N, C-alpha and C positions, 0 to 999 in steps of 0.2 A: 407387052400389055401397056395400054395407056394408063397413066397415073391420074386418078380423078383429082380435080382441083375444086377448091371450095371458095366461094366469094361471098360477098354481102355479110361480112362479120362486122360487128360493132366494136370499134377499137377504143371506146371510152368506157370507163367504169360506170355501171348502171345499177340501180336497185333492181334485183330480180325477185319476182314474186315466187313464193313457195319454195325457197331453197331448202335442201335437206341438210341436216346438221353436219357441218364440217366438211362434207364431201362434195356437195354441189346441189344445184337447184332441182326442183321437180315438184309436181303437185302431189297431194296426199291421197289421190285416188277418189276423192269425193267430187260430186258434180259441181261445176262452176256455178256462181250465182247468176240468176237470170239477168239478161241485159237490162240496163236502166232505161226508163222511158226517154224518148227523144225530147230534147228541150223545145219549148214552144217557139223559140226564136228560129229554129231550124225549119226548113221547108222540105216537103216531100212531093214528088210528082204523082199523078194519078196511077201510073203503072206500078210504082213502088208500093203504093197503098194497097192496090189490088193484089199484088204478089204477096205482100205481108199477110193479107187476110187468108189467101189460099194456103199459105205455108205456116199457119199459126202453130200447128203441132210441132213442126221442126224448130220453130223459133223458141219453143219452151224447152227444148233439149239441144242446146248448142253443142258443137263439137269441142271437146276439151282443148285448151291451148297447149301446144307442144311444150314440154319442159325445157327450161334453159338453165345454164349455170354460168356464173361470172368467175373468170380465172384471175385472181387478184395479182399474181406476179406478172402477168402479161397484159393486163387491161384488155382482155378479149372476152367476149360473151358468145357462148356456143348454144345454138338451138338444136334440139334433137332432129328436127325435120330438115335441117340444112345439110345433112350428111346422108350418104347412101347407107343402107342397112348392111350389116356384116362386118368383116374384118377390115380395118384401115391400117395401112403400113406406110409410115413416113410420107404422108401425102402433104403437098404444099397447101398452106392456108394463105389466101390472098385477100388484099384489100384493093379493089380495082384491079390494076395490072401489076401491083407490087406484092411480092411474096413477103409475108411478115412472120411466118412461123411454120413449123412442121408438126404433124399430128399423127400419132399411132394409137390404136385402141380397137374397141369392138362396140358397134352400135346395134344392140339387140332389139327385140320387139318392144320391150318395156323399159330396159335400162341401157345406159351408155357409160362405159369407162374408158379412160384414155390417159395419154401423157403428151404434153405439148411443150415444145421449146421455142422460144422467141429468137428470131434471127439476131445475130450480133453485128453491129455496124463495122467493127474492126477485127473481124475474125480472119486473120491473115496467116495463120499457121505458124506462129512464132511462140517461143517460150523464153521467159526471163529467169535465169538462175542467179542466185545471190544478188539480186537487184541490179545486176550489171551485165551479165553475159547473155546476149540475145542470139538464139539459134533458130534458123529456119528449118523446121522439121523435114520439109521435102528436099533439102539440099545437104543433108548431113553426110560427111565423108570421114570424119575422124572417129576415134573410139573413146567411149566413156564407160568406165566400170566393166571393161571386158566386152562390151557390146559395140558393134559397128554396123554400118549399112542399114538394111531393112529392119534388123532386130532392134537396133538402137532407135530407129524412127518409130517403131511400134511402141517401144517402152516409153519414150518421151511423149508420144501422142496420148497414151493412157494417162500419164502424169498430168499433162496439160489439160486434158478434158476433165480430170477430177478436181483440179484446183482453179480453173478459170471461172467456175460457178456461173454458168449461163442462166439466163432467165428461163425458168422452167416451172411447169405446173403438172400435177396429177389430179384427176377428178373422177367423180362418178355422180350420176343423177338419173332421173327417170320418173315413171309413173309409179308412185309408191303404193304398196298394198295397204288398204285400210286396216287399222288395228283389229277390227271385228272379224276380218277375213283371214287372219293368220290361222293356219291349221291348229287344231286342238290336240291332235294325236298323230303318231306315225313318225318314221325316220326317213328323211329325204336326203339324197345326194345331189349336189349341184356341181357341174363341171363347166369350165370355161377357160379364160385367158388371164394373163397378167401383163401389165404394161408399165414402162418407166423410161427415164433417160438413162442411156447406157454409156458409162465412161469408156468402155473398150472401143465401141464403134463411134462414139461422139455424136449420137443421134437418139431420137426417141424410137422405141420399137416395142413390139409385143415380145416380151422377154422370156415367156414361158407359159405354163398352164396353172390353173387354179382348180382346186377341188375342196368343197366344203360339205360337211354333214350336219344337218339340223335335226335334232331330236325333239320333236314337238311334244312328246309325252312328258318330258322333264324340262322343256323350254331351254335348251342349250344348243350352242353351235361351235364347231371347231373346223380347222382346215389346214391346207398346205398350199404354198405358192412354190412350184417347182420351176427353177430358172434354167435356161439353156447354158451349156458349156461350163467353164470353170467360174461359177458364180455362187454366191450364198443363197440357198433356199431359205424361205421364210415360213416358220411354223406359226399358225394361228391357234393359240391355246384355247381350250374350252372356256366358254364364257356364257352368261345367261342371255337369253333373248328377252328383251324388255320392250313391250309395245310391238312396233314393227321393225325394230333395229337391235343393234348389239355393239358392244365396245369391250375389248379385251387386250391381253398381252400378246405381242408379236415377238418372236425370237428369230434372228437371222444368223446363219452359220452354225447352227446346232449340229454337233457330231461331225464337223468338217475340220480335218486336221490342217487345211491350208489357210483357214481364216479364223480369227478370234470371234467368239460368240458375242453378239450385242442384242440388247433388249429395246423394244419400242412398244408401240401400241397399234391396234387396228380397230376399225369401225366399219359399219355397213348397215344396209337396210334391205328389206325385201321389196320386190317390185312385181307389178302385174296384179290383176284382180284377185288372185288367190295364191300369192307367193310363188309364182312360176319362175322367178329369177331372183338372184341376190347380187349385190354389188357393194364395193367398199374400197378401202385403201389401208395400207400399212405404212406407218411413218416412224422415222428415227431421228434423233438429234444428238449432236456432239461432234467431237473431232475424231477423224480416222487417221491411220498411219499416213495415207495419202488422201488429201481432200477432206470432205466432211461426210458424216454418216447419213446426211440427207440424200446422198446419192443412192441409198438403198430404198428410198420411198417408192412404193409400188401400188398401182391401182389394179383392181380386178373386177370381173363380172362373170357370172356363171348361170347356167340354165338347169332346171329340174330334169333329172334323168328318169 
């Protein structure tokens, strides 16, 4: 299957209108302001004047501008309409003919979540141990710690991916639900995906699934991010819904004997005219046994069931 490629990305930091708090940009679901009158110094031909008169009704109701978000770690700005709808798996992000990053995530009808990693200029597959020993992962022949060959290569690849700290971003944004349109009653389940940079494979990927339950009767939300394979799931603890968003405690590795339990936080918002979708991110900070806890940072989006 051909891998879709994306071009026409802005690679300089810009001010993005209507960003969502902490997670990414997006409008708030309200209608944009009417277009400003054309300056008197500008000229219009007769055809454009006639056309404007005929389409005065449509001019009063312009199409909302597609939401965008600025990724601070990568200096890349993403517009929702620049990407195909549906699941995106490790697709190249290009500036002209040059690949600058890889992106995975899910572009839904109203929301967009994902994970992006910027290409490294000197990513040559080597690891430095004790500040002096340089090993080429692809050419390992000796044994270290009882491992050799492919097993040793895989172990060191994970270590290298966890500690080299590539430039990466997780994000979410979209058409936010107006606060007045948040449901006043009912219990709603949302199901979708979870995306992040994966130390095991060394790339961004859709790492698993997300499921959240919003209880609009008491205005709370909770959920779970279930990751594939031998990885820590992330529990999104029950937290209040405030306005059209939420912010609560995230716990990774709970009840998992292979990993220590760590705490972070999660945030998110509702998207669509009537909260048809939800999206957000879970983040962690601190030192891990290998690398940093930031490697657990995960974005998610989900749709009403």
